[in-house]
N, CA, C and O atoms as a GROMACS GRO file, in nm:
protein
  372
    1MET      N    1  -1.213  -0.501  -0.777
    1MET     CA    2  -1.091  -0.447  -0.725
    1MET      C    3  -1.095  -0.466  -0.577
    1MET      O    4  -1.198  -0.451  -0.512
    2LYS      N    5  -0.978  -0.501  -0.525
    2LYS     CA    6  -0.967  -0.523  -0.378
    2LYS      C    7  -0.851  -0.431  -0.329
    2LYS      O    8  -0.746  -0.423  -0.392
    3ILE      N    9  -0.875  -0.364  -0.215
    3ILE     CA   10  -0.779  -0.276  -0.154
    3ILE      C   11  -0.738  -0.336  -0.022
    3ILE      O   12  -0.824  -0.374   0.057
    4VAL      N   13  -0.613  -0.343   0.003
    4VAL     CA   14  -0.558  -0.398   0.130
    4VAL      C   15  -0.448  -0.311   0.180
    4VAL      O   16  -0.362  -0.271   0.102
    5GLY      N   17  -0.447  -0.279   0.306
    5GLY     CA   18  -0.339  -0.204   0.367
    5GLY      C   19  -0.247  -0.301   0.439
    5GLY      O   20  -0.291  -0.404   0.490
    6VAL      N   21  -0.112  -0.266   0.443
    6VAL     CA   22  -0.018  -0.354   0.508
    6VAL      C   23   0.073  -0.261   0.593
    6VAL      O   24   0.112  -0.153   0.549
    7SER      N   25   0.103  -0.307   0.714
    7SER     CA   26   0.197  -0.231   0.799
    7SER      C   27   0.282  -0.326   0.881
    7SER      O   28   0.259  -0.446   0.883
    8PHE      N   29   0.380  -0.270   0.947
    8PHE     CA   30   0.469  -0.352   1.032
    8PHE      C   31   0.411  -0.377   1.171
    8PHE      O   32   0.470  -0.450   1.252
    9ASP      N   33   0.299  -0.317   1.197
    9ASP     CA   34   0.236  -0.335   1.332
    9ASP      C   35   0.175  -0.471   1.350
    9ASP      O   36   0.148  -0.542   1.254
   10SER      N   37   0.154  -0.506   1.473
   10SER     CA   38   0.084  -0.632   1.507
   10SER      C   39  -0.060  -0.633   1.466
   10SER      O   40  -0.118  -0.528   1.439
   11ALA      N   41  -0.120  -0.748   1.461
   11ALA     CA   42  -0.256  -0.757   1.427
   11ALA      C   43  -0.346  -0.680   1.524
   11ALA      O   44  -0.445  -0.619   1.483
   12SER      N   45  -0.311  -0.683   1.648
   12SER     CA   46  -0.394  -0.611   1.751
   12SER      C   47  -0.377  -0.462   1.732
   12SER      O   48  -0.477  -0.390   1.746
   13LYS      N   49  -0.262  -0.409   1.701
   13LYS     CA   50  -0.245  -0.264   1.676
   13LYS      C   51  -0.314  -0.223   1.550
   13LYS      O   52  -0.369  -0.113   1.544
   14ASN      N   53  -0.313  -0.309   1.444
   14ASN     CA   54  -0.383  -0.281   1.325
   14ASN      C   55  -0.532  -0.276   1.346
   14ASN      O   56  -0.601  -0.192   1.289
   15ALA      N   57  -0.581  -0.370   1.428
   15ALA     CA   58  -0.723  -0.370   1.464
   15ALA      C   59  -0.767  -0.243   1.535
   15ALA      O   60  -0.872  -0.188   1.504
   16ALA      N   61  -0.688  -0.198   1.626
   16ALA     CA   62  -0.714  -0.076   1.698
   16ALA      C   63  -0.714   0.042   1.609
   16ALA      O   64  -0.802   0.128   1.618
   17PHE      N   65  -0.615   0.050   1.521
   17PHE     CA   66  -0.604   0.159   1.422
   17PHE      C   67  -0.730   0.159   1.332
   17PHE      O   68  -0.791   0.263   1.308
   18LYS      N   69  -0.766   0.040   1.285
   18LYS     CA   70  -0.880   0.025   1.191
   18LYS      C   71  -1.009   0.076   1.260
   18LYS      O   72  -1.090   0.147   1.200
   19ALA      N   73  -1.026   0.039   1.384
   19ALA     CA   74  -1.146   0.080   1.460
   19ALA      C   75  -1.146   0.231   1.490
   19ALA      O   76  -1.247   0.299   1.472
   20SER      N   77  -1.032   0.282   1.536
   20SER     CA   78  -1.030   0.423   1.578
   20SER      C   79  -1.035   0.516   1.460
   20SER      O   80  -1.087   0.627   1.474
   21ASP      N   81  -0.983   0.480   1.344
   21ASP     CA   82  -0.978   0.570   1.230
   21ASP      C   83  -1.082   0.534   1.121
   21ASP      O   84  -1.082   0.593   1.012
   22ASN      N   85  -1.170   0.437   1.153
   22ASN     CA   86  -1.272   0.394   1.053
   22ASN      C   87  -1.208   0.348   0.923
   22ASN      O   88  -1.262   0.373   0.815
   23PHE      N   89  -1.096   0.283   0.932
   23PHE     CA   90  -1.029   0.233   0.810
   23PHE      C   91  -1.117   0.130   0.747
   23PHE      O   92  -1.155   0.032   0.812
   24ALA      N   93  -1.150   0.149   0.619
   24ALA     CA   94  -1.253   0.067   0.557
   24ALA      C   95  -1.205  -0.058   0.492
   24ALA      O   96  -1.288  -0.134   0.443
   25PHE      N   97  -1.072  -0.085   0.486
   25PHE     CA   98  -1.012  -0.195   0.417
   25PHE      C   99  -0.944  -0.292   0.512
   25PHE      O  100  -0.911  -0.258   0.626
   26PRO      N  101  -0.924  -0.416   0.461
   26PRO     CA  102  -0.846  -0.510   0.542
   26PRO      C  103  -0.710  -0.449   0.565
   26PRO      O  104  -0.657  -0.377   0.480
   27LEU      N  105  -0.651  -0.479   0.684
   27LEU     CA  106  -0.517  -0.427   0.717
   27LEU      C  107  -0.434  -0.549   0.765
   27LEU      O  108  -0.465  -0.610   0.867
   28TRP      N  109  -0.330  -0.580   0.688
   28TRP     CA  110  -0.248  -0.694   0.718
   28TRP      C  111  -0.126  -0.655   0.794
   28TRP      O  112  -0.080  -0.541   0.784
   29SER      N  113  -0.072  -0.748   0.873
   29SER     CA  114   0.057  -0.726   0.944
   29SER      C  115   0.168  -0.790   0.868
   29SER      O  116   0.156  -0.904   0.824
   30ASP      N  117   0.274  -0.718   0.852
   30ASP     CA  118   0.392  -0.771   0.781
   30ASP      C  119   0.509  -0.760   0.876
   30ASP      O  120   0.605  -0.686   0.852
   31LEU      N  121   0.500  -0.839   0.990
   31LEU     CA  122   0.596  -0.830   1.095
   31LEU      C  123   0.739  -0.869   1.047
   31LEU      O  124   0.837  -0.814   1.097
   32GLY      N  125   0.750  -0.960   0.955
   32GLY     CA  126   0.880  -1.001   0.904
   32GLY      C  127   0.927  -0.920   0.784
   32GLY      O  128   1.036  -0.944   0.733
   33ARG      N  129   0.853  -0.828   0.742
   33ARG     CA  130   0.888  -0.730   0.632
   33ARG      C  131   0.896  -0.799   0.497
   33ARG      O  132   0.954  -0.742   0.404
   34GLU      N  133   0.841  -0.921   0.483
   34GLU     CA  134   0.854  -0.994   0.354
   34GLU      C  135   0.784  -0.918   0.240
   34GLU      O  136   0.843  -0.896   0.134
   35LEU      N  137   0.656  -0.878   0.263
   35LEU     CA  138   0.591  -0.802   0.157
   35LEU      C  139   0.659  -0.668   0.132
   35LEU      O  140   0.675  -0.627   0.017
   36ALA      N  141   0.698  -0.602   0.238
   36ALA     CA  142   0.764  -0.472   0.217
   36ALA      C  143   0.895  -0.484   0.135
   36ALA      O  144   0.924  -0.401   0.049
   37LEU      N  145   0.971  -0.587   0.164
   37LEU     CA  146   1.092  -0.611   0.088
   37LEU      C  147   1.064  -0.648  -0.056
   37LEU      O  148   1.133  -0.604  -0.147
   38TYR      N  149   0.962  -0.730  -0.074
   38TYR     CA  150   0.931  -0.773  -0.209
   38TYR      C  151   0.880  -0.655  -0.299
   38TYR      O  152   0.913  -0.645  -0.418
   39TYR      N  153   0.802  -0.571  -0.237
   39TYR     CA  154   0.742  -0.457  -0.316
   39TYR      C  155   0.816  -0.322  -0.292
   39TYR      O  156   0.762  -0.214  -0.320
   40ASP      N  157   0.937  -0.329  -0.243
   40ASP     CA  158   1.022  -0.208  -0.227
   40ASP      C  159   0.967  -0.104  -0.134
   40ASP      O  160   0.990   0.015  -0.154
   41ALA      N  161   0.891  -0.149  -0.029
   41ALA     CA  162   0.846  -0.059   0.073
   41ALA      C  163   0.944  -0.055   0.189
   41ALA      O  164   0.926   0.020   0.285
   42ALA      N  165   1.046  -0.138   0.178
   42ALA     CA  166   1.152  -0.143   0.281
   42ALA      C  167   1.280  -0.188   0.210
   42ALA      O  168   1.277  -0.260   0.111
   43SER      N  169   1.390  -0.144   0.262
   43SER     CA  170   1.518  -0.185   0.199
   43SER      C  171   1.590  -0.289   0.286
   43SER      O  172   1.679  -0.359   0.238
   44THR      N  173   1.549  -0.297   0.416
   44THR     CA  174   1.609  -0.401   0.508
   44THR      C  175   1.502  -0.453   0.600
   44THR      O  176   1.400  -0.388   0.620
   45LYS      N  177   1.525  -0.570   0.658
   45LYS     CA  178   1.431  -0.627   0.759
   45LYS      C  179   1.430  -0.548   0.888
   45LYS      O  180   1.339  -0.562   0.969
   46SER      N  181   1.528  -0.468   0.908
   46SER     CA  182   1.537  -0.390   1.028
   46SER      C  183   1.475  -0.255   1.024
   46SER      O  184   1.472  -0.183   1.124
   47GLN      N  185   1.422  -0.219   0.901
   47GLN     CA  186   1.358  -0.087   0.888
   47GLN      C  187   1.242  -0.078   0.978
   47GLN      O  188   1.159  -0.169   0.986
   48SER      N  189   1.235   0.041   1.051
   48SER     CA  190   1.130   0.053   1.157
   48SER      C  191   0.991   0.086   1.103
   48SER      O  192   0.891   0.053   1.166
   49ALA      N  193   0.985   0.150   0.988
   49ALA     CA  194   0.854   0.186   0.930
   49ALA      C  195   0.862   0.161   0.780
   49ALA      O  196   0.968   0.177   0.720
   50ALA      N  197   0.755   0.125   0.723
   50ALA     CA  198   0.746   0.103   0.581
   50ALA      C  199   0.736   0.235   0.509
   50ALA      O  200   0.678   0.331   0.560
   51ASP      N  201   0.796   0.238   0.386
   51ASP     CA  202   0.779   0.352   0.298
   51ASP      C  203   0.635   0.348   0.245
   51ASP      O  204   0.575   0.240   0.235
   52ARG      N  205   0.582   0.459   0.212
   52ARG     CA  206   0.445   0.463   0.158
   52ARG      C  207   0.448   0.420   0.012
   52ARG      O  208   0.499   0.493  -0.073
   53VAL      N  209   0.394   0.301  -0.019
   53VAL     CA  210   0.397   0.248  -0.150
   53VAL      C  211   0.260   0.193  -0.181
   53VAL      O  212   0.196   0.133  -0.095
   54THR      N  213   0.214   0.216  -0.307
   54THR     CA  214   0.090   0.155  -0.360
   54THR      C  215   0.128   0.064  -0.472
   54THR      O  216   0.204   0.102  -0.562
   55VAL      N  217   0.076  -0.056  -0.467
   55VAL     CA  218   0.106  -0.154  -0.573
   55VAL      C  219  -0.024  -0.200  -0.626
   55VAL      O  220  -0.112  -0.239  -0.549
   56VAL      N  221  -0.040  -0.199  -0.762
   56VAL     CA  222  -0.162  -0.248  -0.823
   56VAL      C  223  -0.124  -0.376  -0.897
   56VAL      O  224  -0.031  -0.379  -0.978
   57LEU      N  225  -0.199  -0.482  -0.866
   57LEU     CA  226  -0.180  -0.612  -0.921
   57LEU      C  227  -0.296  -0.642  -1.017
   57LEU      O  228  -0.408  -0.597  -0.993
   58ASP      N  229  -0.269  -0.718  -1.125
   58ASP     CA  230  -0.379  -0.760  -1.208
   58ASP      C  231  -0.451  -0.877  -1.150
   58ASP      O  232  -0.417  -0.920  -1.040
   59ASP      N  233  -0.549  -0.933  -1.219
   59ASP     CA  234  -0.626  -1.042  -1.168
   59ASP      C  235  -0.548  -1.170  -1.150
   59ASP      O  236  -0.594  -1.264  -1.085
   60LYS      N  237  -0.424  -1.174  -1.211
   60LYS     CA  238  -0.339  -1.296  -1.194
   60LYS      C  239  -0.227  -1.271  -1.089
   60LYS      O  240  -0.139  -1.354  -1.068
   61GLY      N  241  -0.234  -1.153  -1.025
   61GLY     CA  242  -0.137  -1.121  -0.918
   61GLY      C  243  -0.010  -1.060  -0.973
   61GLY      O  244   0.089  -1.047  -0.900
   62MET      N  245  -0.010  -1.024  -1.098
   62MET     CA  246   0.115  -0.964  -1.158
   62MET      C  247   0.111  -0.812  -1.128
   62MET      O  248   0.008  -0.746  -1.141
   63GLN      N  249   0.226  -0.762  -1.090
   63GLN     CA  250   0.242  -0.616  -1.063
   63GLN      C  251   0.231  -0.536  -1.192
   63GLN      O  252   0.307  -0.559  -1.286
   64VAL      N  253   0.138  -0.442  -1.197
   64VAL     CA  254   0.126  -0.357  -1.316
   64VAL      C  255   0.150  -0.214  -1.298
   64VAL      O  256   0.186  -0.145  -1.393
   65LEU      N  257   0.130  -0.164  -1.175
   65LEU     CA  258   0.159  -0.024  -1.144
   65LEU      C  259   0.220  -0.019  -1.004
   65LEU      O  260   0.182  -0.096  -0.916
   66THR      N  261   0.316   0.072  -0.985
   66THR     CA  262   0.374   0.091  -0.854
   66THR      C  263   0.394   0.238  -0.829
   66THR      O  264   0.433   0.312  -0.920
   67TYR      N  265   0.368   0.283  -0.710
   67TYR     CA  266   0.381   0.422  -0.671
   67TYR      C  267   0.435   0.429  -0.533
   67TYR      O  268   0.396   0.354  -0.443
   68SER      N  269   0.528   0.524  -0.518
   68SER     CA  270   0.572   0.561  -0.379
   68SER      C  271   0.546   0.708  -0.364
   68SER      O  272   0.533   0.777  -0.465
   69SER      N  273   0.539   0.760  -0.244
   69SER     CA  274   0.501   0.898  -0.223
   69SER      C  275   0.585   0.998  -0.300
   69SER      O  276   0.537   1.103  -0.343
   70PHE      N  277   0.713   0.963  -0.316
   70PHE     CA  278   0.799   1.058  -0.389
   70PHE      C  279   0.787   1.045  -0.539
   70PHE      O  280   0.838   1.132  -0.609
   71MET      N  281   0.724   0.943  -0.592
   71MET     CA  282   0.708   0.924  -0.733
   71MET      C  283   0.586   0.993  -0.789
   71MET      O  284   0.581   1.021  -0.909
   72THR      N  285   0.487   1.021  -0.704
   72THR     CA  286   0.367   1.079  -0.755
   72THR      C  287   0.389   1.227  -0.790
   72THR      O  288   0.484   1.290  -0.743
   73ASN      N  289   0.298   1.280  -0.874
   73ASN     CA  290   0.314   1.420  -0.920
   73ASN      C  291   0.303   1.519  -0.806
   73ASN      O  292   0.368   1.624  -0.811
   74SER      N  293   0.227   1.494  -0.708
   74SER     CA  294   0.207   1.594  -0.600
   74SER      C  295   0.238   1.545  -0.464
   74SER      O  296   0.195   1.605  -0.365
   75GLY      N  297   0.315   1.432  -0.455
   75GLY     CA  298   0.351   1.387  -0.316
   75GLY      C  299   0.236   1.308  -0.255
   75GLY      O  300   0.138   1.276  -0.322
   76LEU      N  301   0.251   1.277  -0.126
   76LEU     CA  302   0.160   1.188  -0.058
   76LEU      C  303   0.020   1.244  -0.047
   76LEU      O  304  -0.077   1.168  -0.041
   77THR      N  305   0.006   1.375  -0.044
   77THR     CA  306  -0.132   1.431  -0.032
   77THR      C  307  -0.224   1.391  -0.149
   77THR      O  308  -0.343   1.364  -0.128
   78HIS      N  309  -0.172   1.386  -0.270
   78HIS     CA  310  -0.257   1.353  -0.384
   78HIS      C  311  -0.228   1.211  -0.432
   78HIS      O  312  -0.279   1.172  -0.538
   79HIS      N  313  -0.152   1.134  -0.361
   79HIS     CA  314  -0.115   0.997  -0.398
   79HIS      C  315  -0.240   0.915  -0.438
   79HIS      O  316  -0.239   0.856  -0.546
   80PRO      N  317  -0.345   0.908  -0.360
   80PRO     CA  318  -0.460   0.829  -0.397
   80PRO      C  319  -0.525   0.872  -0.530
   80PRO      O  320  -0.570   0.789  -0.609
   81ASN      N  321  -0.528   1.004  -0.550
   81ASN     CA  322  -0.587   1.058  -0.674
   81ASN      C  323  -0.505   1.020  -0.795
   81ASN      O  324  -0.561   0.992  -0.901
   82ASP      N  325  -0.371   1.018  -0.782
   82ASP     CA  326  -0.288   0.976  -0.895
   82ASP      C  327  -0.309   0.827  -0.929
   82ASP      O  328  -0.318   0.786  -1.044
   83VAL      N  329  -0.315   0.749  -0.820
   83VAL     CA  330  -0.336   0.602  -0.845
   83VAL      C  331  -0.472   0.580  -0.904
   83VAL      O  332  -0.484   0.501  -0.998
   84LEU      N  333  -0.577   0.646  -0.855
   84LEU     CA  334  -0.708   0.624  -0.911
   84LEU      C  335  -0.717   0.667  -1.057
   84LEU      O  336  -0.776   0.596  -1.139
   85ALA      N  337  -0.660   0.783  -1.092
   85ALA     CA  338  -0.662   0.828  -1.231
   85ALA      C  339  -0.592   0.726  -1.324
   85ALA      O  340  -0.643   0.696  -1.432
   86ASP      N  341  -0.475   0.671  -1.282
   86ASP     CA  342  -0.408   0.574  -1.364
   86ASP      C  343  -0.482   0.441  -1.372
   86ASP      O  344  -0.478   0.376  -1.477
   87CYS      N  345  -0.546   0.400  -1.270
   87CYS     CA  346  -0.627   0.281  -1.273
   87CYS      C  347  -0.748   0.292  -1.368
   87CYS      O  348  -0.782   0.200  -1.442
   88LYS      N  349  -0.809   0.410  -1.361
   88LYS     CA  350  -0.922   0.438  -1.455
   88LYS      C  351  -0.876   0.432  -1.595
   88LYS      O  352  -0.946   0.375  -1.680
   89ALA      N  353  -0.757   0.489  -1.624
   89ALA     CA  354  -0.704   0.488  -1.759
   89ALA      C  355  -0.666   0.348  -1.802
   89ALA      O  356  -0.687   0.312  -1.918
   90LEU      N  357  -0.613   0.268  -1.714
   90LEU     CA  358  -0.572   0.133  -1.738
   90LEU      C  359  -0.694   0.052  -1.775
   90LEU      O  360  -0.689  -0.029  -1.867
   91LEU      N  361  -0.805   0.074  -1.701
   91LEU     CA  362  -0.933   0.001  -1.719
   91LEU      C  363  -1.024   0.056  -1.832
   91LEU      O  364  -1.129   0.001  -1.865
   92GLY      N  365  -0.976   0.171  -1.888
   92GLY     CA  366  -1.056   0.236  -1.995
   92GLY      C  367  -1.180   0.298  -1.945
   92GLY      O  368  -1.280   0.302  -2.016
   93LEU      N  369  -1.179   0.349  -1.823
   93LEU     CA  370  -1.297   0.417  -1.765
   93LEU      C  371  -1.292   0.568  -1.784
   93LEU      O  372  -1.383   0.638  -1.741
   0.00000   0.00000   0.00000
Protein backbone atom coordinates (compact mmCIF):
# COMPACT_ATOMS: atom_id res chain seq x y z
CA MET A 1 0.00 0.00 0.00
CA LYS A 2 1.23 3.48 -0.83
CA ILE A 3 -0.05 6.71 0.73
CA VAL A 4 0.45 10.04 -1.01
CA GLY A 5 -0.79 13.48 -0.01
CA VAL A 6 -1.71 16.10 -2.60
CA SER A 7 -2.20 19.84 -2.15
CA PHE A 8 -2.45 23.01 -4.20
CA ASP A 9 0.72 24.38 -2.59
CA SER A 10 4.08 24.63 -4.34
CA ALA A 11 6.70 21.94 -3.94
CA SER A 12 8.73 24.21 -1.62
CA LYS A 13 5.70 24.90 0.63
CA ASN A 14 4.91 21.19 0.72
CA ALA A 15 8.51 20.41 1.67
CA ALA A 16 8.38 22.96 4.50
CA PHE A 17 5.07 21.52 5.75
CA LYS A 18 6.41 17.98 5.52
CA ALA A 19 9.50 18.91 7.56
CA SER A 20 7.74 21.02 10.19
CA ASP A 21 4.87 18.60 10.79
CA ASN A 22 6.87 15.36 10.39
CA PHE A 23 4.55 14.30 7.57
CA ALA A 24 5.58 10.72 6.82
CA PHE A 25 4.30 10.39 3.25
CA PRO A 26 5.17 11.88 -0.14
CA LEU A 27 3.36 15.16 -0.72
CA TRP A 28 2.63 16.14 -4.31
CA SER A 29 1.79 19.58 -5.68
CA ASP A 30 -1.32 19.90 -7.83
CA LEU A 31 -0.88 23.50 -8.93
CA GLY A 32 -3.13 23.07 -11.98
CA ARG A 33 -5.82 21.25 -9.96
CA GLU A 34 -5.86 18.34 -12.45
CA LEU A 35 -5.87 15.61 -9.78
CA ALA A 36 -8.32 17.54 -7.62
CA LEU A 37 -10.75 17.96 -10.50
CA TYR A 38 -10.40 14.32 -11.56
CA TYR A 39 -10.99 12.96 -8.04
CA ASP A 40 -13.68 15.53 -7.07
CA ALA A 41 -11.52 17.36 -4.53
CA ALA A 42 -12.25 20.58 -6.42
CA SER A 43 -15.12 21.75 -8.60
CA THR A 44 -13.19 24.43 -10.53
CA LYS A 45 -9.58 25.28 -11.40
CA SER A 46 -9.96 28.53 -9.46
CA GLN A 47 -10.83 26.83 -6.15
CA SER A 48 -8.37 28.13 -3.55
CA ALA A 49 -8.17 25.00 -1.38
CA ALA A 50 -8.86 21.35 -2.05
CA ASP A 51 -11.72 19.54 -0.35
CA ARG A 52 -10.54 16.79 1.97
CA VAL A 53 -10.84 13.62 -0.08
CA THR A 54 -9.33 10.17 0.28
CA VAL A 55 -9.18 7.95 -2.79
CA VAL A 56 -8.16 4.30 -2.67
CA LEU A 57 -6.85 2.82 -5.90
CA ASP A 58 -6.28 -0.85 -6.63
CA ASP A 59 -2.99 -2.20 -7.97
CA LYS A 60 -4.08 -1.32 -11.53
CA GLY A 61 -4.85 2.29 -10.60
CA MET A 62 -8.63 1.84 -10.63
CA GLN A 63 -10.60 3.83 -8.09
CA VAL A 64 -12.26 1.44 -5.61
CA LEU A 65 -13.12 3.63 -2.60
CA THR A 66 -13.68 7.37 -2.24
CA TYR A 67 -14.26 9.42 0.90
CA SER A 68 -14.74 13.07 1.59
CA SER A 69 -14.90 14.54 5.09
CA PHE A 70 -18.67 14.97 4.93
CA MET A 71 -19.22 11.37 3.71
CA THR A 72 -17.57 9.65 6.66
CA ASN A 73 -19.58 8.51 9.67
CA SER A 74 -17.93 10.92 12.09
CA GLY A 75 -16.53 13.70 9.93
CA LEU A 76 -12.91 14.64 9.41
CA THR A 77 -11.78 13.69 12.94
CA HIS A 78 -12.34 9.97 12.35
CA HIS A 79 -11.85 10.02 8.59
CA PRO A 80 -8.60 7.99 8.68
CA ASN A 81 -10.17 5.36 10.93
CA ASP A 82 -13.13 4.95 8.57
CA VAL A 83 -10.81 4.55 5.59
CA LEU A 84 -8.57 2.07 7.42
CA ALA A 85 -11.53 -0.05 8.54
CA ASP A 86 -12.91 -0.25 5.01
CA CYS A 87 -9.49 -1.06 3.53
CA LYS A 88 -9.05 -3.88 6.06
CA ALA A 89 -12.48 -5.25 5.12
CA LEU A 90 -11.69 -4.95 1.42
CA LEU A 91 -8.42 -6.85 1.90
CA GLY A 92 -10.01 -9.43 4.21
CA LEU A 93 -7.89 -8.47 7.22
